[in-house]
Phi, psi and omega in degrees: 000127177271149183251141180299152182305328183285325190300320180297326178296313180294315180295323180295318181294319179297320177300316179297325180292314179296324176297316180300318178297317181297326183282322186276331181227071182288150175293135183283324184207169171201153176299143181298126185291147179291152186289138179264140182274354177288135183246150173285146185300327183277356182243006183297336183280357174276115181292157172289157177306321182299315179287327181285318183268343178093004177197155176288140180299132182096005178292136182303127172081014183233130175224128172291145178279161180299315187294319177293321179296317175297322178299315181295322180289324174296319181297314180302320178293321180295327187253358180234135174272014175258353187227129175238133185258133181227157171233115179286338178162187179264143184282182179307320184257013172093012177270168176284130163274095188256151175212158179246147160249130182228129179187188176290155178304324178298312180297322182290328176299325182257021192293325182290327175289320180295320180291326177293327175298312179301313177298324180293318179293328181278352174223077192271026178297127183084006185254122181281163180298318176303311180300320179297319179298319180293315179294324179296325177289325180281337185274183178227136177290136174261133177243121176267127179243126180230137179226165165065028172295327168260113200281347171280356174269079199277336190298328189289315179298318173303318177298323181297335174300316178293322179297313179301311183302317182297312183293326182284335191240330193285138168255102181209164178298325181296312187289323177296323179296305186295322182288330174287327186270342188212165175238130179252138175245108187250120175255100188293335176210115177288341178235068182309323177302312181295321181297323179288313183297313185285317181289318175300318179293322176303314182287326180289336182261006178299141178078010179241176180267004180288154171299145189264348181268126182312130189274358184241186177300135179263003152238133190316318182258312195256344181055228182297337180289001178294341173264019171238026188244022186270008176229357180238329179054050183284335187249161182292329187295311177294338177287321174300317185297312181289339174297315178296319176305312182294324184284315185262338180048061183299153180278339178201158179229139177238116182254122180259126182230170168232155183236190177300159185277351190260347184262219180297159181275333180207130173250137174228157169295159015291146174285159177282164177286155003267163166246149179294120179295354173288344178277134182292139183302327179298320178299313177302313184293315184294322178298320177295323178294316183290321178301314181290331174300318175297310181298321177298320179291320177297313178302317184295334177279002180084014178271123188257169179085023177275131179229158175217165182054046177212157175062305191253130180251187179242048179245049187198086176293343175298335182257321184253114176263316190298315184301330181283352176246023173078022186242121173302133179243107179262135185242138166244131175239114180253144182297144181277161173266179176274136178048043174080308196225016181243153182301141176256129182237137180295149182293329183260003180076005176274163179302144179285146177080174180297144175253013180271102185288132185219170177295330177265014180200078195280335183220093178305147179287140190246017179234151179275356185234143178222139188234161173301323175303322177293322180302310180299318179292321179291322182295317184291318183294318179293320179297314183298315179301316182294319175302316180296312179301312180299322177298316183289328179265020188308306182299319179296318180297316182296312180292332175294325180295316174300320183293319183298312181291322179300315178295327174297318180295334180256026181307121181240356179278180173267148002274166171284324182197170172240137180245129172259103191289146173289164178075035183293151171305318181235092184294335179290322177299315180298318181298310181295322177299314182290329177297321181293313179302315183290324175298326179273021176070026174272135178278132182233136178241153183238134180285123177275353184208153177305154176207167179240134180217133176055035179075009179247139178268129182246137180282159172303146181099349178290150180250145187235128175243104179276146181281347178273076179204161190304319187241036186295336184295331177291318179296321179298319184294328181269347181248347178282163171268120185282140175230103180292127183288150174270096179254122183235144174285343176200169185303322183262000180287154180288161176297132173304123187276146180287156176290326183226212183285164187253356176212149181223037182289106195296319183292333175290321178297323180273343184080024177263176180244130178221132181249139179268122177249122185285317193247157180299155179211163181259135180200149173274100189242145177230137183296140179261118176279324178219128177287129180234151174301154176302149179290131182218075181295148183286141179284163173304153182300125180273167171269338183266290182194159168267147184228136180229122179297150181266021187278356177243144173292347176293353177298338177297326176297317177300313182301317182293316179300313180294322178294319180298321181279359177071029178265127178297135185231126178252151174239131181287142180268344179222165177293144178212168179241135175219128179058030181085356183252134175278140178234132187288163170300142184095353176306137176281131177240116192234139178294146190276059179261164179295327180292317178300314182302315183296315179293323177293315181295320180295317178287325175299317177296323179288332190248340187078010181275133184279139174257128179261159178235142178234127179285343177230125180299137184293148177263086182213146175290150178189204177210151179263132174287138180296132179301134176062037181310130182257120182247135177251129179249108178270094195284322181084149182290125175059034183256105185293317177305319175296324178293320178291320177297326179296308178302313183296316179301319182289325177298324184265001174074028183288140179278096184220169169215149172285138187260153171225186183299325181298336181286349182265011175271143178077198182273116180304328181298339179282342181251325188226148169265330180215141177242127181256123175252115182292166174303136180100345179279128182239171175303317178299325181294320185285311188287313185256322182067216181275153180289130182300329184285341181266344184220154180299161182299334175295335178277328193252354181295339178231082187310136176094342187255330179053038181269111173287145183302332183262011187229289193263099187282151178275132175289156181292166186283350178227127183246150179285152178291141182270154174276174181296144179294150180251146174292336180272141178300137180237150176286128184293152181259144180285147175260160178293128187210160168248109185235156168306146189295332182270005187242130175296139179288155180301151175231163185269155176280186196248346181225168173229147176216008187236152183289147174284151182287142181251000179268089169243148178292134186240175174287181186296156175293133184195167166292153186283005183255355180233134180262182172081188187273356188294341178260003180306135179094346177284163183291150177179199184267359181225154177302152182286149178265127175302150183299330184291342180267359179285140178266140173265003179291127179299143178218130184291141173183175181262139167215166178295132183294139175265004177279141178298138168302143186305329190259347193238322187258122180285158181299134177097346178289159181301142179253026177297148181308131177083357184286336179271146184286326180282161178293141180289162179246168179243148178215163175290143182230149171240025181289158181293149181241145170293137183248112178297000000 
């Protein structure tokens, strides 16, 4: 049928009016549409989750495993042109960090162009308001959905199997609309290792009397703290995630969590007060709108117990990365079930949660029981509603992203900048601080000449972080001194307590120096493309000794490297002066050998820490670190401080091994020189460990370790020294292990941010120039070793020569350290050494 020439003009005008109305006044929310059974012809071969897994998602006592879920998502990608499956890299324990992109076939074909629009709007330098509006109309909002960072919060990833199936197969007005209007980036598990450990263990213990919750850390190193790593990026998983943020620049993020079983059934934003003023008000407002949209959809379906503006605040950048980069972050916290997947029933038979009806809690939950099926149902309703809302608000969300970054570029408030001065007491701390900022997309400049700011003179090489840049609010949150507000419900009421910690001032945590500069200043600055350690050239080879000040936590890298190279290392017990420079107690005194030079030069280049040279070895009391010091780490079951120590030891190349019950047989001195007990380890942990009746024998054979035979492998007794951390995410490398053949061996993370331990058991207190037991009992920095414990077995090592230098000391003169005018020499010695 042909249309008259006039009709297209009328229809076009009407369409333009309707389009304008739709763009300027988008619907905020709608009840989540019921699922349509109509399937697209190309997706009929994709089985439902129920038929694929053998049970419906949310079935009591049933959990799909990580491997099977990833297999299902790959199948959906293979058979649907609406779903693409990706792997960002390998996790800490060698599993796939998988994510999906889901949208209409047309959007997926153009996804790189759509992502480029997002990136352009988020960095609008040279972009006019009109051009930004045009790009916002051309683009599509990206919604990132993330689940299971806490791996015992199992319901959300199970729910996402249903979500993916629906979007991949259903032919309905809802699915067509949301897929046309938005692009989804779905991270089914932010912690795949934990999802594998927890769900596999749950299934392996099915039908037994054992406890069903995995008894150990569900992230190899950090456990629950994997959601406190958004401002340090110590692990590979958050680095993959922020890499996706940088690549796709989503317009909103939805994080799915679970909380305790006794409170509200579902939390959605708005968050409660206070919120960090470093977050742009537009982001706060938009997050609240999206959160209320989800809560409204859940309530309209008759699902009760929904609350907002309670429990969770916005005073924690260790948890939230996205809002500081202009991205609304909506959180759903759903009540948990019993033992992961079984109904939870109140002890008194009364309805679960508060029964106090309020404007932010309009319908109290009215049942005494809560199930995994309900967790999955609440998660799906909230997710469907949020996907729809993001699509409807697409242009507004994209333009909002432009406005936030535009205002940051025009920043007129204080401070103008933060300055990281050159010549830091700890150059390694300054390097790591700058590296973290750079990883988080903060622009850093380096001064090529001295300059003055705020009345203070700064040397060339100082770094400047100016606030007039797209993501400056994140830099501000990490570099400012936090002041928690006094919020009270009444004049005499106590201060509202924060949900988490109250301050995250990065330079204080690192021990670096950063200055806040209020007003603009002039300086010759150049953009830093890659953060590098401060230049620290090696001195000429000395005749006396190499010296390393103990003022940096990077000294731990020197200790590990010297131990690995077999170089004897001494530490001064008192302050001393050499070449006009004062050296603090704890200074490393190292013989001037080629082997020592290579080890010292390598670490100095990685850390920026200066190595000094002395033509005469210092005459100072001290102690010698035992060659090949063996450290035992009794980590303990589900002990996060122990997990962090494990990670830290591996970062610094410390010669250690994780201990278990079997290590306590016989004489511990035959195995270890030092045993480290992390915070939280008790006598009961060491003696009794886990109850044998509660866990399989693979878990209880080594009390305190909770290492199941098929999961948590023991690292080797010696680990390699680590290289300097990189700003770019790197695939972790495996460590030497003895592991079951079907289990990936543990791997190392990518960065370090904590000081290495300095407490290792050492040989007897002595001056660093004399070996053996003859100095036992003399004063020094460690207790004297009784003579009876000294070994007479000769041991090779370096010590200061007692032979007179050929040119200075006449025969018969005293050979006391420093008595000769010429610099002392070092020679190989086979003298007896004290044995701890």
